[in-house]
C-alpha positions as CSV (number, residue, x, y, z in Angstrom):
1,X,-3.0,23.7,-47.1
2,X,-2.1,26.3,-45.0
3,X,-5.1,27.8,-43.1
4,X,-4.8,31.5,-42.4
5,X,-7.0,33.8,-40.4
6,X,-7.1,37.7,-41.5
7,X,-7.5,40.3,-38.5
8,X,-7.9,43.9,-39.4
9,X,-10.7,46.3,-38.9
10,X,-10.4,47.9,-42.4
11,X,-12.4,45.4,-45.0
12,X,-10.1,46.4,-48.2
13,X,-7.0,45.4,-46.2
14,X,-8.6,42.1,-45.8
15,X,-10.0,41.6,-49.2
16,X,-6.3,42.5,-50.6
17,X,-4.6,40.1,-48.4
18,X,-7.1,37.4,-49.0
19,X,-6.8,37.9,-53.0
20,X,-3.1,37.5,-52.6
21,X,-3.1,34.3,-50.5
22,X,-5.7,32.4,-52.1
23,X,-4.1,32.9,-55.3
24,X,-1.4,30.3,-54.0
25,X,-2.5,26.5,-54.1
26,X,-1.3,25.8,-50.7
27,X,-2.8,28.4,-48.7
28,X,-6.4,29.0,-47.7
29,X,-8.1,31.8,-45.9
30,X,-10.5,30.2,-43.2
31,X,-11.8,33.3,-41.8
32,X,-11.9,37.2,-41.2
33,X,-12.1,39.1,-38.1
34,X,-12.6,43.0,-37.7
35,X,-11.4,43.2,-34.2
36,X,-9.8,41.4,-31.3
37,X,-12.9,39.8,-29.9
38,X,-13.7,38.5,-33.3
39,X,-10.2,37.2,-33.7
40,X,-10.5,35.2,-30.7
41,X,-13.8,33.7,-31.9
42,X,-12.5,33.0,-35.1
43,X,-9.4,31.0,-34.1
44,X,-11.6,29.0,-31.7
45,X,-14.0,28.0,-34.3
46,X,-11.7,27.7,-37.6
47,X,-8.4,26.9,-36.1
48,X,-6.2,28.6,-38.4
49,X,-2.5,27.8,-38.4
50,X,-1.3,31.5,-38.9
51,X,-2.9,34.5,-37.8
52,X,-2.2,37.9,-39.5
53,X,-3.1,40.4,-36.8
54,X,-3.5,44.1,-36.9
55,X,-2.6,46.0,-33.7
56,X,-4.8,48.9,-33.8
57,X,-8.3,48.2,-34.0
58,X,-11.6,49.2,-32.1
59,X,-12.7,47.3,-29.1
60,X,-10.2,44.7,-28.2
61,X,-6.9,45.6,-29.8
62,X,-4.4,43.2,-31.6
63,X,-2.1,42.7,-28.5
64,X,-4.8,41.8,-26.2
65,X,-6.4,39.5,-28.8
66,X,-3.0,38.0,-29.4
67,X,-2.3,37.3,-25.7
68,X,-5.9,35.7,-25.8
69,X,-5.3,33.6,-28.7
70,X,-1.8,32.2,-27.7
71,X,-3.1,31.6,-24.2
72,X,-5.7,29.4,-25.5
73,X,-4.0,28.1,-28.6
74,X,-0.3,28.3,-28.1
75,X,0.4,26.1,-31.4
76,X,-1.2,29.0,-33.4
77,X,1.5,31.4,-35.1
78,X,0.5,34.9,-34.8
79,X,2.2,37.5,-37.2
80,X,1.9,41.2,-36.3
81,X,0.9,43.5,-39.3
82,X,2.4,46.9,-38.4
83,X,3.4,50.0,-39.9
84,X,6.6,51.0,-37.9
85,X,4.7,53.7,-35.8
86,X,3.5,50.9,-33.5
87,X,6.8,50.2,-32.0
88,X,5.7,50.1,-28.3
89,X,2.8,47.6,-29.0
90,X,5.0,45.6,-31.3
91,X,7.3,45.1,-28.2
92,X,4.5,43.9,-26.0
93,X,3.4,41.5,-28.8
94,X,6.9,40.0,-28.7
95,X,6.4,39.4,-24.9
96,X,2.9,38.0,-25.7
97,X,4.6,35.4,-28.0
98,X,4.0,36.6,-31.6
99,X,6.1,34.7,-34.1
100,X,7.1,38.1,-36.0
101,X,6.2,41.1,-37.9
102,X,4.9,41.7,-41.5
103,X,4.7,45.5,-42.9
104,X,1.6,46.4,-44.3
105,X,3.3,47.6,-47.4
106,X,4.8,44.3,-48.0
107,X,4.4,43.0,-51.7
108,X,2.6,39.8,-52.3
109,X,5.8,37.6,-52.7
110,X,6.8,38.9,-49.1
111,X,3.3,38.2,-47.7
112,X,3.2,34.4,-49.2
113,X,6.6,33.8,-48.2
114,X,6.1,34.9,-44.6
115,X,2.9,32.8,-44.2
116,X,5.0,29.9,-45.3
117,X,8.0,30.5,-43.1
118,X,5.8,30.9,-40.2
119,X,3.7,28.0,-40.8
120,X,6.7,25.8,-40.9
121,X,7.5,26.7,-37.4
122,X,10.1,29.3,-38.0
123,X,9.8,33.1,-36.7
124,X,9.6,36.0,-39.2
125,X,12.6,38.0,-38.9
126,X,12.9,39.7,-42.2
127,X,15.7,42.3,-41.5
128,X,13.7,45.2,-42.9
129,X,10.6,44.6,-40.6
130,X,12.4,43.4,-37.2
131,X,16.0,45.0,-37.2
132,X,14.8,48.1,-35.7
133,X,12.3,46.5,-33.4
134,X,14.9,43.9,-31.9
135,X,17.3,46.5,-31.4
136,X,15.3,48.8,-29.6
137,X,13.7,46.1,-27.6
138,X,16.7,44.5,-26.7
139,X,18.3,47.7,-25.5
140,X,15.4,47.9,-22.9
141,X,14.7,44.7,-21.2
142,X,15.1,41.0,-21.8
143,X,12.1,38.8,-22.2
144,X,10.4,36.9,-19.3
145,X,11.6,33.3,-19.4
146,X,14.7,34.0,-21.5
147,X,18.3,33.5,-20.3
148,X,18.5,37.2,-19.2
149,X,15.4,37.6,-17.3
150,X,14.6,36.9,-13.8
151,X,11.3,34.9,-13.2
152,X,8.6,36.4,-11.2
153,X,9.5,36.5,-7.5
154,X,13.0,35.5,-8.4
155,X,16.1,37.5,-7.3
156,X,17.6,39.1,-10.5
157,X,21.0,39.1,-9.2
158,X,20.7,35.2,-8.8
159,X,19.7,34.5,-12.2
160,X,22.4,33.0,-14.9
161,X,23.6,36.2,-16.9
162,X,22.9,36.4,-20.4
163,X,26.6,36.3,-21.3
164,X,27.2,32.9,-19.7
165,X,24.1,31.4,-21.5
166,X,25.6,32.7,-24.7
167,X,29.0,31.2,-23.7
168,X,27.5,27.5,-23.5
169,X,27.0,28.0,-27.4
170,X,29.4,26.2,-29.6
171,X,31.5,28.2,-32.3
172,X,29.0,26.7,-35.0
173,X,25.9,27.7,-33.0
174,X,27.2,31.5,-32.7
175,X,27.7,31.5,-36.1
176,X,24.1,30.0,-36.8
177,X,22.8,32.6,-34.2
178,X,24.5,35.4,-36.0
179,X,22.9,34.8,-39.3
180,X,19.7,34.3,-37.7
181,X,20.0,37.9,-36.4
182,X,20.5,39.1,-39.9
183,X,17.3,37.7,-41.0
184,X,18.6,34.4,-42.6
185,X,15.8,31.4,-42.9
186,X,17.1,28.0,-42.0
187,X,17.5,27.2,-45.8
188,X,19.5,30.3,-46.3
189,X,21.9,29.6,-43.3
190,X,22.4,26.1,-44.7
191,X,23.6,27.7,-48.1
192,X,25.8,30.1,-46.2
193,X,27.2,27.4,-44.0
194,X,27.4,24.7,-46.8
195,X,25.5,22.2,-44.5
196,X,22.3,20.6,-44.8
197,X,18.8,22.1,-43.7
198,X,18.5,19.4,-41.3
199,X,21.7,20.3,-39.6
200,X,20.6,24.0,-39.2
201,X,17.6,22.7,-37.7
202,X,19.4,20.9,-35.1
203,X,21.6,24.0,-34.5
204,X,18.7,26.2,-34.2
205,X,17.0,23.8,-31.8
206,X,20.3,23.5,-29.5
207,X,20.6,27.1,-29.3
208,X,16.8,27.8,-28.4
209,X,17.4,25.1,-25.6
210,X,20.7,26.5,-24.4
211,X,19.3,29.9,-24.1
212,X,16.1,28.9,-22.6
213,X,14.1,30.9,-25.0
214,X,10.9,29.7,-27.1
215,X,11.7,30.7,-30.6
216,X,14.1,32.7,-33.1
217,X,12.8,36.1,-32.1
218,X,14.0,35.6,-28.3
219,X,17.2,33.9,-29.5
220,X,18.1,37.0,-31.6
221,X,17.0,39.4,-28.6
222,X,19.5,37.4,-26.5
223,X,22.3,37.9,-29.2
224,X,21.7,41.7,-29.0
225,X,21.7,41.5,-25.2
226,X,25.0,39.4,-25.1
227,X,26.7,41.9,-27.3
228,X,27.6,39.4,-29.7
229,X,25.4,41.4,-32.4
230,X,26.2,45.2,-32.0
231,X,23.0,47.6,-33.0
232,X,23.6,49.7,-35.9
233,X,23.6,53.4,-35.2
């Protein structure tokens, strides 16, 4: 069973999400919260694997809650619920370690698939949600701890440039990274390249290690920063 926590200040939104998720045999909603403070308590008490987190809530907002949750429970996967008018908050959520985004207008199948993808350890990179976010995010700055960003107190000019990190990737790893940037899951990449899912997982692991990033979202940001993926106008 995939244990899911729901965080949204609108009760009707939580009711709708819960009805969709609990219609699936492999998913259970283990708790709900109406603001960030309740979300932090929920995670501590119920230990969900995945948290669907709204951003704009009274009291502690979703961004602050995401930081607090992941600082205390780094194994929890947080998915941000967004409406596309929250861009600046979403960029900060990426920096805080969120595993991806989900539109509040998403249909039931998309919601269920998103929960399963994130629970399996992948970042949610649905093209219709993240293309705009990642392109704008990548244009402004690199992520802390990523191959293109200097660590606190470090001379930025002394840091290894992103392009050099990308250059360490093999031709096949670049292919995999490009498909990741298009929002492909591991299974979809395997089908596209005619290889096994296990092979794709190995390539993804090598990509993350070589780029010095923690997950697929940050890897895709580096793909944009390096210029191997060109933002669409």
